[in-house]
N, C-alpha and C positions, 0 to 999 in steps of 0.2 A: 473479456478475454477467456479463451477456451484453456481447460486444465492440460491439455497435450501441448499447447504452446508454452504453458508455464514449466511443464516437465523438460521442455527442450532448452530452456535458459540455463546459464551458468548461475552459479550461487551470488556472485556479485551483481550480476544482471537482476536476480530475484530482489536482493535486497534494495537496488536502486529503483526498481518498479514498486516495491512495498512503500518506499518513501515518497514517490510520486503519487500514489493512490492515497495515501494518508493525507497528503496536502491537498489533494482534490476533494477528498471527504470534507476536510476542514472548510474549503471554499464552499462547497455545496451546503453545508450547514449555515454557513453565514449568509448565503443567499436566501435560504429557506427562512431565516429569522426575519430578513427584510423583505420577505414576499416577492423576490425577484427570481425565484427558482421556477423554470418554465415547465420541467419535467421531474416531478417528485419520485418517480421510479429510479432515478439515477442514485438517490441515496441508498437504496436497498442493493442495487447493482453493485455499487462500489464497495459497500461492506461485504458482499458475497466475494468480489474479487479479491479482497484484503484476506479473507478467510481461507479461499483457495491458495493464495501465495504463502500463508503461514503453514498450511497443510503441507505443502510441497517441501518447505524448508525443514518441517519436522520429519517428514518422511526420509529427508536425506541425513537425518541426524544432527541438525543443527541445534546448537544449545545457546542460551542467552541471546535470543534474537532481538529482545528489546534493548538490551545493553549494547549490542552492536549498532542498532538503529541510531541509539542516542550518541554514540561515539562518531557515526558517519555524520549525523547533522551538525554536531559540534565541529569536526573537522571542515565540513563545507562553509560553516559560519566564520571559520577563521580566515578563509581565502578571500 
């Protein structure tokens, strides 16, 4: 994802995308362990996208990003 597209997103959308990318990274790591990962470059790309999202969130003055992510995850699990 391009940084321009990330900057155009709202804060809630950024947090949702961050959660989605972290889950995707987890899945990619699991595939890498079981040797079913077809494109190993996806790991690095996903890590870079996560870093870009965190950068945009910090540029906007977001604090306690990790705590908010944990809260959103717990909230989604309750549903």
